[in-house]
N, C-alpha and C positions, 0 to 999 in steps of 0.2 A: 886705894881705888874705891870709889863709892860703889854701892851695890848696884846702882843703875847705870854706871858707866860701862861701856863695852869697848874693849881693846881691839885693834885690828887683828884679823885672822892671820895665822901664820901658815906657811906652806907645809905640806906633809913632810918635807925633808927635815924640818926642824923638830918634828915630834920625837920625843925621846922616851920610848917605852919598849919593854920586852913583850912579845905577843905570840900567842899560838892560836891558830884559827882552825876550826873544824866545821865540817858540813854535817848536820844531823837533822835533815828534813828541809823542806822548802824554805829558803831564806834564813836559815838558822846559822849564825856564826857567833862564837864567843871569844872573848879575849881576856887574858890576865895581864894587867899592865902595871908599870911603874911610872907614875906621873913625874913631871919635872918638879924639882924642889920649888916650893912656893906656890904651886898651883892649888887652887881651891877645889876641894871635892865637895860637891853639893848638889842641890836640886837641879840646877840649870846653869851649867858653865857657859852657856851661850849668852847669858846676861850677867855673869859674875866673874868670869875668868877667861884666860886665853884659850885658843883652840887647841893648844898642846895637851890639854886635859882629855881631849876626845880620843876615842878609838872608834871611828865611824863605821867600821865593819863588825862591831861587837854588840852583844846584848848584855854581857856581864863583864864587869871589871872588878878586880880585887886589888886593893891598894896595900902598901906595906903596913899601914895602921889597921888593917883588917876590915876597913870599910868596903862594903860590897855595893857597887853602883850598878843599877839596872837601867839600861837604855830604854826609854819609853817611846814607842813608835806611834802612839795615838795621842791625840789632843786630850788633855784633862780640862773638861768644861763643867765639872761639878758632878760627873757621873761615877767617879771613883776609879778611873783608869790607872792612876798612879798606884793606888793601894792594891788593886786587883792583880796587876802585872807583877808588882814586887812580891806579893804573896806567893805567886806560883814559883818564882825563883827561890825565895827563902825556904819554901817547903822542901824542895828537892836538894837544896844545899845544906839543910839542917842548920841554917844560920840563926843568929840572934836577931830579933826584930829591930832592936835599936842600932844595929850596924848596917841596916839596909837603907839606901837612899835611891832616889830616882833622878834621872837626868833626861831631858828631852832629846830624842834622837834627831839628827839632821834629816833633811829631805833627801832620801836616797832609796828609791823603790827597789833597787837591786838587792838591798839588804833588809829593808824595813817595810816591805809591802804587806798589805792586808791579805792574808792567805785566802780569804773569802772572795777577794776581788781579782786575784791574779797579780799582774805586774803593776800595781798601783798602790801608793801609800796614802792612807787616809782612814777615816773611821766614820761609820754611819750605819743606819739600819740595825742599831744595837749589836754590832758585830765585834766590838772591841775585845771583850774577854773570850768570846766563843772562838774566834779565829786564832787566838793566841794561847789557848789553854794548854795544848800539848807542846807547842813550840817553846814557850817560856819555861815550862817544866823541864823539857829536854835541855835547855840552856843551863838551868840550875844544876841538873844532874851531871852534865858534862863538866861544869866547873868543880863540883864536888869530887868527881872521879879524878880529875887532874891533881887536885890538892891532896887527896888521899894517896895517890901514886907517889907524889913528891915526898910526903911524910914517910911512906913505906921505904922509899929509897934512902932517905936521910937516916932513918932509924934502923935500917937493915932488918926489917921485919916484913911479914907477908901483908898484903893489902887486906886479906880477909880478917886479920886480927885487929884491924883498926876500925873504930867507929867514930861518928861525928855527932855531936850533941850540942845544941844551943850555941853554935858558932865556935866550938872547941873541937879540935882533932885529938882523939884519945887512943892510947894503947893500954888497955887494962892490964895485960900481963906484966908490964914493966912500970906502970903508973905514969908513963910519959903523957904529956899533954901540951898542946900549943895552939896558938891562934892562927887563923888563915894567913895573915900577913907574913908569917915567918917562912912561908913556902912559895911566895909568888915567883921568885926567880927560878927555882927548880921546877915548879909546876909548868912553867913555859916550855920546858924541855921534854915533858911527858907526851905520850901518844895515847890516842883514844881507840877503843874497840869499835867495831861496826855498830853495835847496839848496846845501849846502856839501859838497864831496866829502870822503870819509874816505880815510885812507891805504890803500894796497895792503899786503897782508901782507909783501911783500918790503921795505917801508920801515920795518918795525917796529923800534923801538929798545928798548922795554920789554916789550911783549907777547911772550911766549915766552921771556923771560929770568928769571933768578933775581935779583930785586931785593930789598933788605932790607925786612923787614916794617915797617909803619907803626904797628901797635898796640903801641907801645913802653911801657916802664915796668913790665912785668910781672915782670921779674927783679930790679929794684932797689926795688920797692915804691912807685914814684911813680904807677903807674896807679891810677885811681879806679874801684873797684867799689862797689856798693851797701853792701857790708860796711864800706867806708872812709868813708862819708858822716858828716860832723860838721857840724851846722847850729846856729846860735844857738838856744838854748832847746829843743833837740831832746830828746825823751824816747824811751825804748826799751820795746818791748812784747815779751813772750814769752807764748805761748799753750799751753793744755792742750786737746788734742782728745779726743773720746770714744774709748774703746778699741774700739768697734765702729762700723762705718759705718752711718749713719742714726740713731744715738742722739742724744738731746737733753739739754741741761742741765735737771735737775729741781730741784736745790737746791745751794747753795754755802755752805760755812763758810769765810770768808776772814779770820777774826780773827787767826790766826797769821801769815798772809801780810802783812797790813797793818802788823804790828809790826816787820817787817824794815826796818832803816834804808834810806832812799832810795826806798822804795816809795811811789808817789803815788796809785795807785788799782787796784782790781780791777773789771773790767767783763765783762759777759756779752754775747756776740755769737752769732749763729746757729750758728757753727762750733765754739764752745767758750767757755772762760773765759780772759781775758787779764789779765796783771799788767803794769801800767805803772809804770816806775821810772826813776831817773836814769841807770842804766846796765844793761847786759845781766846782769851777775852778780848784781846785786840782784834783778832781775826773775826770773832763773832760780831763785835760792834761794827766793824767795817762792812761785813757781809750785809748787815741790816740797812746799810746806806747805799747799796748797789741799786742802780736803776737799770732793770733788764727788760728788753722787749723780746718776747718769745715768738718764734714762728710755730704756730699751732695748726698749720695747714694739714699735717698728717697725724695730728694728736688724737688720742682716744677721747671721746666726748660723751659717752653714755653714762647712765646712772645705774645703780644697783637694781632699781625697779625695772628698768628697761631690759636689763640682762635677764632678770628673773622671768619676765614675760616670755622672752625668747626661749629660755630653758624649759619652762613649763610646756610651751608649745611643742618643743622637740621631744619632751618626755612622753607625749601622747602618741608619738610616731614610733616606728620600729627602729631599734638601734642595731649595732653590730653585735653579734653573739660572742660573748666572752667565755661562757661556760654553759653546758647544756647536758641533760640526760633525760631519758624517757620522752614523753610526748605531752607537752603542756596543754595543747589543744584538747587532747583526749582527757587529760586530768580535769580540766575545767568543765568539760562537758558532763563528766560524771559527778561533779561536786553538787552538794545540796545547799551550800552556802558560799557566796563569793564575798571576799573582804578586800577593800582597796584602801591605799593610803599614799599620801604625798608628803615629802619632807624637803625643807629648805635649809641650807647651810650657808652662812655668809663667808666672805673673805675674812681671813684672820691674820694678824701680825704676829711675829715671833716674840716680840716684846722682851728681849733678853735684858738682864739686869745691866750688863755693860753694853752701851750702844756701840755700833760698829766702828772700828778704828784699825789703823795699820801704820807702820813706819817703813818707808822705803828709802834706801841709800843707793843711788846709782853712782858707781865708781868706774874709772876707766877699764878696770880688769874684771868687773863683775857687778853683781847686784846683791845687796843684803836686805832681807825683809824680816821684820819683827812683827809677829801677829799671833793671835790665838787661832792657829791654822788647823782646819779640820781636814782638808784635802790637799796634802802637801804636793802630790804629783800633779794634780790638776792646776793648782796655783803656779807651780814651778814652770810647767809647760806653757801656760797661758802668758806668763810674764816674759818667758824666753822669746816667744813669737812677737809679742808687743815691742820688746826692746831690741830685737834682732841679736840675741846672744844665745849661747848654748844653754840648755837646761841645767847643766852641771855648774854653770857660773852664777846661777840664781840660788843663793844661800838663804834658806828659810830657817829662821830661829823661832821655833814654836814656843809660845808662852801660855800661861794659863788663860782661859777665856771665861768671862762671866756669863756663861750660858751660850747656847747656840740654838738648840731645838730644830736644827736643820739649816738655819740661816747662814752659817759660816761655811756650809758645804755647797756653795753655789757653783754649778758647772761652768758658768762664765766668769767666776771670780770677780764679780762686779766691783765691790768696794776696794779690793786689792788692786785691780786694774786702774781704778779711778785714782788711787794714791800714786801709782807709778806714772800715770799720765800727768798728774799735777807736778810731780818731781821732775819729769822730763821737760814740761813746759816752763817750769821755774828756771831750769838750766844751770843751777849752781851745784857743785859737788858736795852737798851737805844732806844729812838725813831729813826727810820730810815726813811729818806725822799728820795724817788725816784723821780728824776727829768729827764723826757725825754727831749731831745733836739728837735728842729724842724725837724732835720733829722730823729730821731726816729719816730716822729709823722707822717712824710710823707712816710717813707719806711717800717715801721714795721706792717702795716695793722691797722685797718680794713677799708674796702672801700665800697662805693656804688657799687653794681655789674655792670659788663659790660653786655650790652643787645643788642640783635638784634631783630627788629620787622619786620614782613612782613604783610602788609595789602592789602586787595583786596575788591573792592566795585563794585556793578553793579547798573547802573542808567537806568531809563526808558527814553523815548524820551523827557519828560518834565523836566528831571534832578532830579527826585525823587529817593531816595535810595531804591532799592529793596532788596539788599543783602549786608552784611558786614561780612567779615572774617578777623580775627586778630590773628596772631600767635606770641607769645612772647617767646623768648629764652634767658635764663640766669640762673645764680646760685640762689639757694634758700638761703635766709637769715636765715630761721628758721631751716633748716635741721641740725640735730646734736645738737640742743640746747634743753634746758628744755621746750621750747615753742612748739616744733614740734608736740607733741601729741595733743595739744590743737588747734593749728592754721594751721596745714597742714591737709586738709581733702581730702581723696581719691587721695592722691598724689599731690594735688594742694596747693601750698604755696599762701595763700591769699594776702600776701604782694607783690607778684610778679605781680598779676593781678588787684589789686585795682585801681580804676580809669579807667579801661578798661572793666572789666566784668560787672560793674554797669553803663555803659554809658547811659546817660539819653535820648538820641535821639530816636525818634519813628521810628525804623527801623524794618520792619516786619520779615525779615529773618536775623538772627544775630548769630554769633558764635565767641567765644574767646577761643583760645587754648594756652596751655603752655607746653613747653619742658624745663625741669630742667636739667641743665648741671652740671657736677662735674668738678671742677678745684681746684687746690691747693692754691688758693688765698683766704685769710680770708675776709669775707664780713659781712656787718652790715647795719642796717637801717641808712638812711641819710635823712636829713630834707625833710619831706613829702614822704619818702619811695617810694612805687610803683608809686605814682603819679608823681614823678620826671621825669620818662620816658614815662609813659602811657599818661599823659596829652599832652606831645609834639607830640607823635605819632598820637593820635586820633584827636587833634585839628588842627595840621598842615595838616593832611590828609583830614579833613573835609573842610578846606579852598580850597584844591585842587579840591575836589568834587564840591564846590560852583562855583569855576572858570570854571570847565568843564560844569556845568549846566548853566552858564551865569547869575548867581544870586548874589545879594549882600550878603557877608558873614554873616552880622548880621541878615538880614531877613531870610536867609537860615536856620540859627540856630533856630530862633524864630519859624519858621514853624515846626521844629522837637521837640520843647520843650513845646508843649501845655499841656502835662501832668506833667510838672515840673515848677510850677510858681515861685519858688525861684531862680532857674537858670535863668529863663526868666527875672525876675525883676532886678537882678544885671546886666544882659547883657544890658537891656534897659537903666538903669541908667548910666552905663559906656559910652554907645554910646552917650547918651544925653550930658553928661558932657564933652566928648571928642570932641563934634561937628561932630560926624560921619555923613558923607554924605554932609557936607558943603564944599565949596571950600577951598583948602589948598594952601599955597605958592608953588611956582615952586619947582619941585624935592622933594616934601614932600609927604609922604604917611603914611597910618595907617594900622595896623594889629590888629586883635581882637582874644581873646580866652576866654573861660569860663570853669570852672571846679569846681567840688565839692570834697573836701577832709576833713576828720575829721569832717564831718557833717556841714561844713561851705561852703558857696558858694561865689566864687570870679570870677569876670570878669575883664579883663584888655585890654586897647587899648594902643598899642605902636606906637609912632610917630617917624619916622626916616626921615633924609634928605640926599639925594645923593649929595656928593661933589666930587671934582676932584680926590681925593685919596681914596675914599671909602665912606661908610655910617657913619653918626653920629646919635646916639640915642638921641633924643631931649627931649621926654616927655613920661611919663607913667600916664595914668588915670586908677584908680582902684576903683572898688566898691566891698564891702564885706557885706554879710549877715551872721553874727555869733550869731544870737539871741540877747538877751539883751546885750547891750554894757555897760559892767560894768565900764570901764574906756576908753572913746573914744581916749584919747591921747595915751594910751598904745596900743590900737588896731591899730591906725595909725602907730605908731612906728614899730609894728610887721609886718604890711603890707610893710612898707618901707624897713625894714631889710630883710624880706623874698624876696622882689623883688631884692634887691642888692645881696643877697646870690644866688638867681636863675640866676642872670645875669652872675655870674662867669662861671658856666659850659656852659651857652649859648654862651658866647663870647670867653672864654680863658682857662678854667681849664680842665686838663686831667691828669690822671695817666696812664702811658704806661709801659709795661713790655718788657724787652729784655733778652732773655735767662734766664727767671725766676727771674730777678732782676728788681726792680722799678727804672726807669730812673730818675724821679724827686727827689729832695732832700729838697728844701726850696722854699721860695716865688719867688726866681729869675727864677725858671723854672716851679714851680707849680703856675701859675699866678692866682690872684684873682682880682676882681674889686676894683679899688682905687677910691678915691673921684673924681678924674678927669674924671673917666669913667661914673659916675652916672648922669642920666638924672634928670630932674625935676619930682617929683612924687606927684600926686594929688590923695588923698584917700577920698572916700565917704563911709559912713557907713549907711546901710539900717536900718531904724527904725524897731524894732521888739519887740514883747512880748514873743517870744519863749525862752526857757531856753538857756543860753549861750553855745556856742560851741567853737571849737578850733580857735586860731588865730596865734599860733607860727609857724605853717607850711603851712597853705593853701595859703599864698601869693606867695610861692616859685614856684610851678609847672606851674603857668599860664604865667609867663613872657617869657620863652623861645619860646613857640609857638606863642605868640603875636608878638614877634620880627620877628620870621621866617615868619609869615604871612604878616608882613609889607614888608619884603624882596620879598616875592612872588608877592605882589601887585606891587612892583616896577620893578622887573626883569622878572616876569613870570616864574621863575624857582623855583622848590621845593628844600628843603635843607635836605638831608638825613643823614647828619653827624653832630654831635656836637663835639667840639665847632665850632662856626662860626668865627674863629680867624682871617682869612684873609679878612673878609668882612667889618669889622668895623675899624675905626681909633680911 
């Protein structure tokens, strides 16, 4: 069987394994299994073997060859989920690293839910490792307990006289030793106590160490992404979306398209017109020959400039209060100096390396979906309603994803629904693969919203902040989604104000306001969500206040952070490592920023050099406090990647609208940071015994204000618009 062939799923009655299940915390079950002869144990049996290899109610499986398979409940999209979750199990099992493998869990929120979300499976908000930290350790500890119990029974010795080391069960008094696989049958008969103690951090072998990543195959082409899927009888679809949001298909002339060799059908779905063909290039050629008339009577038709005018006007009015303390009116009345600033942030595309894609196979007895799925529960429920089937009959096979940055976690499952609608309209019982082009990806939505911020601060004669008023204007990401009832409180979308409403600085009179605008542009969370714009507005404004007060930006912040030691600690460490305050080469300056997002604390110092034709970004020094550092190398990679991702909108990325249409179409005009643009990045991880927190997103929001603050230090000018495209070379 080829690696990319998928065999039909078997019924549970045909699964042949011995299993013992335990409940050890919310959603925690483990199993020790004996797979069928000939089954492949590997990274993802959903794409390489039959369903009989699965134990869908299990987190841990131990095979007779001593391979330990960890069921991965979260999407691996480059953030290190495979490695992190496997590390936690391996740690408590005292397993060998080379015997550990990962396998994507099926969509089943009763067993694989995100413990931070309740009864929903998925990952986002940098919650992957943090919600699983204790759960996966408990799974490993329980598996170890059962294996040791089995060994004690077989060897007729006490459990306490046995130890486990590097994947081997040892009985030092007699010199006996054995691998895990020798005890899988007897381990299935053992019972567990109510509580199994977990390791003390002083005993860690893997946690806190740089172990090799487990999401392998990405450099040699053997890793399976949706782009790589090849199924028997599979057809490929390419879609034409309307040029303006809200437009509908009015009439289609598909005669030329249908004459292209390999084209099987042209179908109309609510989101556009799709060509179904034997392969992508046939479908793409035919799509370009479609003659489509669009009904634009209800379409969005404004430009970015028109929206900005409306947003600026709204920012001058009073918004809904999202956070407040003290009396800002009194504070401003007592101030000796008033400083105001306005900031603009454009729409942004997610620009993932792998454009959106999905495979759907509608069968008489259910639906199979292959996808880099980020929100399994949401996609499962949405497809079930669309196709009038039970959620349990929607089998989601989660594959690797070439990035997401929030795009694949769409509450309305747009591209997944689109694939199912095309498959349904095509009407044949074969797998349908929808492949978006980069142009689809750039122009069809969804985006980080456009925002306008207006800030005002009052300083006393000593430069202390007496009052702070911050008004945020933009679209709501959550409005109209299933999350609105839970996450929009009293009209305030928490994702719009996060990072601003919880500003850590000790300001006695403080108020954050929000005005939510309605526009016909589809929007979605984007890596670090509200902090992408709020960190810039607050941290760049704070540097302006420090300058007005005649104070050092680091010391100014530290004086306001006395009640927030973790903010202060990363700020001090970054400043120390960057050599803040020490003499710099000519025309070289530094800027600093610090911000908390997803319960992690990040500070960065950007070092830039003025040259004849502009500024060059030379170096970034970053410190992060994310609790226990499960894998320092992954944390550094995520900080580096987050900095690179945040540099794109800081320096060059923007989505602009003209008469309702997106101007940009591909990377030639939606610019992102290339290797040549990247500075040296130096990452420092704060030692911590606190539970681990997010690392996938917190590195992103800090870089833009750090760069802008370096520019402020050099030029004395503030920068109210992103990107800073004309400033850097």
